[in-house]
C-alpha positions, -999 to +999 in steps of 0.1 A: +364-841-633+391-845-663+400-816-686+390-810-713+406-788-745+388-760-754+355-764-774+363-755-811+342-724-827+320-730-852+316-705-876+282-691-883+271-658-896+271-628-870+230-621-866+215-593-877+211-562-848+180-551-840+166-518-852+157-500-821+177-498-787+143-513-766+146-548-772+182-552-759+177-532-725+177-552-698+214-568-687+223-532-680+195-530-654+203-564-641+237-550-635+227-519-617+198-539-604+223-562-584+247-534-578+222-513-563+232-527-527+258-518-502+274-492-520+242-470-525+222-479-497+250-480-471+286-465-484+280-437-502+253-421-477+277-433-447+302-413-468+283-383-470+268-386-436+305-379-422+321-357-449+288-341-471+291-348-511+327-340-512+335-372-528+308-379-554+335-374-579+347-406-573+321-424-578+315-410-614+353-423-620+343-458-604+313-461-628+327-448-659+357-473-659+336-503-649+317-493-679+349-496-696+353-528-683+317-539-685+322-536-726+351-554-731+335-580-715+305-579-738+332-573-767+342-610-764+308-625-758+290-604-786+317-618-811+318-658-802+292-662-781+314-676-751+316-661-721+351-639-710+356-663-685+355-693-706+377-672-732+403-669-702+410-707-705+419-704-739+448-688-721+455-711-694+430-734-689+423-734-651+414-696-651+380-701-654+377-724-616+403-698-605+376-668-607+350-693-598+365-705-568+372-665-557+336-658-565+321-684-544+343-682-513+340-640-516+300-644-515+300-672-485+287-651-460+253-639-471+260-604-463+236-585-481+202-611-470+212-606-437+214-566-441+178-566-458+167-586-426+180-561-405+160-533-419+130-555-417+134-554-385+134-519-383+098-520-397+079-553-376+109-559-351+123-594-344+152-613-349+169-610-381+185-645-379+153-668-389+146-635-417+176-642-433+174-676-435+137-673-452+151-648-476+180-673-489+153-702-488+134-677-512+159-671-534+171-705-541+133-712-550+127-688-570+164-693-593+158-726-594+117-730-606+114-703-628+109-714-663+137-696-678+163-682-650+171-648-669+136-634-674+131-639-637+159-620-628+152-595-652+121-586-643+128-585-608+153-557-609+135-542-632+105-537-607+135-531-579+150-501-604+118-486-607+113-489-566+146-472-562+137-441-586+103-440-573+114-431-537+140-411-554+112-391-568+098-388-539+126-378-517+132-351-542+100-334-526+102-343-492+139-345-475+164-334-500+172-300-483+182-265-506+217-268-492+223-306-505+210-286-541+239-263-534+263-285-523+261-307-555+279-286-578+304-276-560+318-314-552+337-305-586+364-283-567+373-311-544+387-336-572+416-354-562+411-350-524+404-374-498+392-366-464+416-386-438+393-392-415+377-417-439+408-436-444+421-441-478+409-476-481+380-467-479+371-441-502+389-463-528+366-487-521+339-466-528+355-456-558+363-487-572+328-509-563+303-478-572+279-501-593+292-535-596+327-554-591+342-583-578+327-616-601+295-593-609+312-580-641+326-611-653+288-622-655+279-594-677+290-620-707+259-644-692+235-619-689+242-601-725+243-640-735+209-648-722+193-619-736+208-631-772+234-603-780+254-610-810+266-643-814+252-654-779+216-658-799+231-692-806+237-706-773+207-724-750+199-705-722+198-714-686+163-727-674+153-748-641+156-785-643+120-785-629+098-763-651+117-755-677+126-771-712+164-781-715+186-784-745+208-811-754+238-813-724+263-811-756+252-780-775+282-756-791+285-727-771+314-707-787+314-696-827+330-672-848+321-652-875+345-645-909+351-607-911+330-602-939+320-564-951+284-577-940+290-593-906+315-562-903+281-541-907+263-562-882+289-561-857+294-520-859+254-521-853+257-548-820+287-527-809+267-493-806+236-509-794+255-526-764+275-495-755+245-472-753+226-501-734+249-506-711+257-465-704+219-457-705+209-486-676+239-495-655+258-465-656+231-440-655+212-456-632+241-465-610+253-431-610+221-416-600+216-434-571+247-429-552+241-392-564+209-391-543+213-413-516+243-394-511+221-361-507+192-377-489+218-386-463+233-353-466+196-337-459+193-360-428+218-368-407+249-348-423+263-329-390+243-345-367+267-355-336+245-380-329+252-398-362+272-437-358+303-445-374+287-475-381+258-490-407+236-483-378+236-447-395+206-465-417+179-469-388+190-431-372+187-421-412+154-433-414+141-421-380+151-386-390+132-391-423+103-398-401+104-363-381+114-347-416+088-360-438+065-378-413+064-417-402+053-429-437+085-420-452+110-430-431+089-465-433+091-463-473+128-460-469+133-495-448+107-509-470+127-497-504+159-507-486+149-543-475+135-551-514+165-535-526+191-555-508+168-592-510+172-584-547+210-573-547+211-608-526+195-628-553+215-614-581+244-623-560+237-660-557+227-659-593+259-647-603+280-667-582+264-700-591+262-684-633+298-683-632+306-714-615+282-735-636+298-719-671+331-731-657+325-768-642+306-776-673+325-760-707+357-770-691+355-801-668+321-814-676+317-809-716+310-842-723+284-852-694+251-856-695+246-829-671+234-798-686+247-764-676+211-760-658+215-788-638+249-778-624+231-746-617+206-756-597+230-776-574+253-746-571+224-722-559+211-748-534+250-752-522+255-714-515+217-711-499+228-742-473+258-726-469+249-691-458+222-708-439+249-731-417+272-696-415+240-678-401+228-709-377+266-712-366+264-673-351+288-659-370+273-623-382+308-606-397+331-635-399+366-617-401+378-647-426+354-641-449+351-606-449+390-604-459+386-629-488+358-605-497+371-573-498+403-583-511+398-608-540+370-584-552+397-559-560+425-585-570+399-604-596+390-569-612+428-564-615+436-596-626+408-601-654+409-559-665+448-579-678+433-607-689+406-584-711+437-569-730+455-600-737+418-619-749+404-590-772+435-583-786+447-622-797+416-641-798+395-616-823+394-607-857+416-574-865+385-554-872+368-557-839+396-563-815+398-538-787+409-501-794+438-482-780+413-456-759+398-486-746+429-501-738+445-474-718+410-478-697+415-513-688+452-507-682+439-478-656+415-502-645+443-528-636+459-504-621+432-491-597+415-522-589+456-537-579+463-508-556+425-511-539+433-552-533+470-542-516+451-514-494+428-533-483+448-568-477+469-543-456+441-527-432+428-562-434+457-575-414+462-546-393+429-552-380+434-588-378+468-581-353+453-555-332 
């Protein structure tokens, strides 16, 4: 593939922001919906089952850190209509390819689909392998047959978030104990403490990936662009090559606006609404879910001597829910969990393929007749095929892929936190550049995720050699 120079910016006025927040609600819900996966249903409840609620302060730190990252990703796209990933290629032409490859390899093992299939077997029995393969095929079909991909994804994640919140509301009455409510405010006194029995790398991973993590944050650009935020309103959306209406393959995808008083006033409106949308959806939903799923685990399995020190504690937790609240509630937990992990798997396939399609089209095939939607179609089915092959080969938890996934997640976030600082200081007009407070937040993020990547790498190498 030929390497093309970055696309020139086309000057247009910044569109008028909506008068109300509601029309913009969506990208934060999608981010929360995709992120409500292993952390909320596995990792944080597992921590609560082992050490109680003492570490919930870390979830708040992790989510606030990611909120700052997401907003700096959104800043660039609001101002240009171009994804932050493509902005990185203006700093070095191959950054996009580096991140696209890291994201793709990190998600080769279909972990969330497999986890969802496992929870289905708790309900109906059977072998999770064919269920997981069937789920991957359904995901591929849904993403490539929807007329507008983002609209379908947004609806699925909305339904998922509603289902999870409904489950939590029911759990408040039937499962969460008085002791859990008593212990919750006491987490404040444990700020800065790390239970040694969990391992420092596990704790840091829980903090860093609370809410989202890895390549998912980068896709915030794509999601707000498809929603029509800021200058993204001028960029065509991803559609199905089969059922959607494709735009011309070579339309402009990057814009700039003159910093006139009218445009800056509009910018302030967009920036305020985008911050509120992300805080009231992604950040709030993620934190509330982590807190309540941890309280459910604390109320059902904490302190029990038979709680497995593996993810199989989910089965034990569901069985205990059946004892405490009735068979129906334990079954509801597994149903919601299976739906949640399935929707997360759909989101992961989407953002992995979106990032790759964006890079390939904009950097390497800009003059080609092949649209970004067609490239996305190929990448979706390629990832589905890779997942099916991995499962058919009997590789249930491949050590190499797990090492790649865990290490590259933290490494990516460290690198792109630094790149966002450079991008939003050098490539944007002075009145809308990153502020000192947000600059400090990204420096903190780079340090946090850099340390996480290093610790995880060391731990995985020790596991490999032992």
